[in-house]
C-alpha positions as CSV (number, residue, x, y, z in Angstrom):
1,M,0.0,0.0,0.0
2,Q,1.4,3.4,-1.0
3,G,2.0,5.9,1.8
4,E,3.3,3.5,4.4
5,A,6.6,5.4,4.5
6,I,4.8,7.9,6.7
7,F,5.1,5.4,9.5
8,W,8.9,5.2,9.7
9,P,9.1,8.7,11.3
10,V,6.3,7.6,13.6
11,L,8.4,4.6,14.7
12,V,11.3,6.9,15.3
13,Q,9.2,9.1,17.5
14,A,7.8,6.1,19.4
15,G,11.3,4.8,19.8
16,L,12.4,8.1,21.2
17,K,9.7,7.9,23.8
18,Y,10.9,4.4,24.9
19,G,14.5,5.7,25.0
20,I,13.5,8.6,27.2
21,Y,11.7,6.1,29.6
22,A,14.8,4.0,29.8
23,L,17.1,7.1,30.4
24,G,14.8,8.4,33.1
25,S,14.8,5.1,34.8
26,R,18.6,4.8,34.6
27,R,19.1,8.3,35.9
28,R,16.7,7.8,38.8
29,M,18.3,4.5,39.8
30,A,21.8,6.2,39.6
31,S,20.5,9.0,41.9
32,L,19.3,6.4,44.4
33,A,22.6,4.5,44.2
34,A,24.6,7.7,44.7
35,G,22.5,8.7,47.7
36,E,21.4,11.9,45.9
37,A,17.7,10.9,46.3
38,K,15.3,8.7,48.1
39,A,12.5,6.8,46.3
40,G,9.8,9.0,47.8
41,Q,11.2,11.9,45.9
42,F,10.0,10.3,42.7
43,K,6.3,10.0,43.8
44,I,5.1,13.3,42.4
45,P,6.4,14.4,39.0
46,G,7.8,17.9,39.1
47,G,7.6,18.0,42.9
48,G,10.8,20.0,42.9
49,D,12.9,17.8,45.1
50,E,13.9,15.3,42.4
51,P,17.6,15.6,41.4
52,E,18.0,17.7,38.3
53,R,19.6,15.1,36.1
54,S,16.6,12.8,36.4
55,A,13.9,15.6,36.7
56,T,15.0,17.0,33.3
57,V,14.5,13.6,31.6
58,M,11.2,13.1,33.2
59,R,10.1,16.5,32.1
60,N,11.1,15.5,28.6
61,L,9.1,12.4,28.9
62,I,6.0,14.6,29.6
63,N,6.9,16.5,26.4
64,Q,6.7,13.2,24.5
65,F,3.0,13.0,25.3
66,E,2.2,16.6,24.2
67,L,2.9,17.6,20.6
68,P,3.8,14.1,19.4
69,V,0.3,13.0,20.0
70,L,-0.9,15.4,17.4
71,F,1.9,14.0,15.1
72,Y,0.6,10.5,15.5
73,V,-3.0,11.5,14.7
74,C,-1.8,13.6,11.7
75,C,0.2,10.7,10.2
76,V,-2.7,8.3,10.5
77,T,-5.0,10.9,9.0
78,L,-2.7,11.5,6.1
79,F,-2.5,7.8,5.5
80,V,-6.2,7.2,5.7
81,L,-6.8,10.1,3.3
82,N,-4.2,8.6,0.9
83,S,-2.2,11.8,1.2
84,A,1.0,10.4,2.7
85,G,3.0,11.4,-0.3
86,V,6.6,12.6,-0.5
87,A,5.8,16.1,1.0
88,A,4.0,14.5,4.0
89,V,6.8,12.0,4.6
90,L,9.5,14.7,4.4
91,L,7.6,16.9,6.8
92,A,7.1,13.9,9.1
93,W,10.9,13.2,9.1
94,G,11.5,16.8,9.8
95,F,9.2,16.6,12.8
96,A,10.8,13.4,14.1
97,L,14.3,14.7,13.7
98,S,13.5,18.0,15.4
99,R,12.1,16.0,18.3
100,L,15.2,13.9,18.5
101,F,17.4,17.0,18.6
102,H,15.0,18.7,21.1
103,A,15.1,15.6,23.4
104,Y,18.9,15.4,23.1
105,V,19.4,19.0,24.1
106,H,16.8,18.7,26.9
107,V,18.5,15.7,28.6
108,T,22.1,16.9,28.1
109,S,22.9,20.6,28.2
110,N,19.3,21.8,28.4
111,R,20.3,25.0,26.7
112,L,17.2,26.9,25.7
113,K,19.2,28.6,22.9
114,F,19.1,25.2,21.1
115,R,16.1,23.6,22.6
116,R,13.6,26.3,21.7
117,P,14.5,26.5,18.0
118,A,14.2,22.7,17.8
119,F,10.7,22.9,19.4
120,I,9.7,25.7,17.0
121,A,10.9,23.7,14.0
122,G,8.8,20.7,15.1
123,C,5.8,23.0,15.4
124,F,6.4,24.2,11.9
125,F,6.8,20.7,10.4
126,L,3.6,19.5,12.2
127,G,1.7,22.6,11.3
128,A,2.6,22.1,7.6
129,M,1.4,18.5,7.9
130,W,-1.9,19.6,9.3
131,A,-2.1,22.1,6.4
132,L,-1.8,19.1,4.1
133,V,-4.7,17.4,5.8
134,A,-6.8,20.6,5.5
135,W,-5.8,21.0,1.8
136,R,-6.7,17.4,1.1
137,L,-10.1,17.7,2.8
138,A,-10.9,21.0,1.1
139,A,-10.0,19.4,-2.3
140,G,-12.6,16.7,-1.6
141,A,-10.6,13.8,-0.3
């Protein structure tokens, strides 16, 4: 079936989410082992007393359930409308790569100078994808 290529960037985005889960778990366990934290500090996300190196990863995990949800829906919508052509696939890859870079910056240096433009780029790619959906619907899918 034509258009299936739209799901490769979806798989990358899903893989990123699993990677962030693993990194968060690893950093939390390391914080416990180093005596920097106690298990109770992890009960409430964003409670303020979690060590920064794991709190940043867990905040990124929350990010993976925000904008990417719209991405998943958009990709499926484009596929169903038989509109997952080259432009849609390239935009989907742009989104997935921008999210990879955003996550990398967020869990390493966390420099807003780099993280914010990556986020904005992702918004642009996703917005363009939704514009393709609207265009297709307006054209009489």
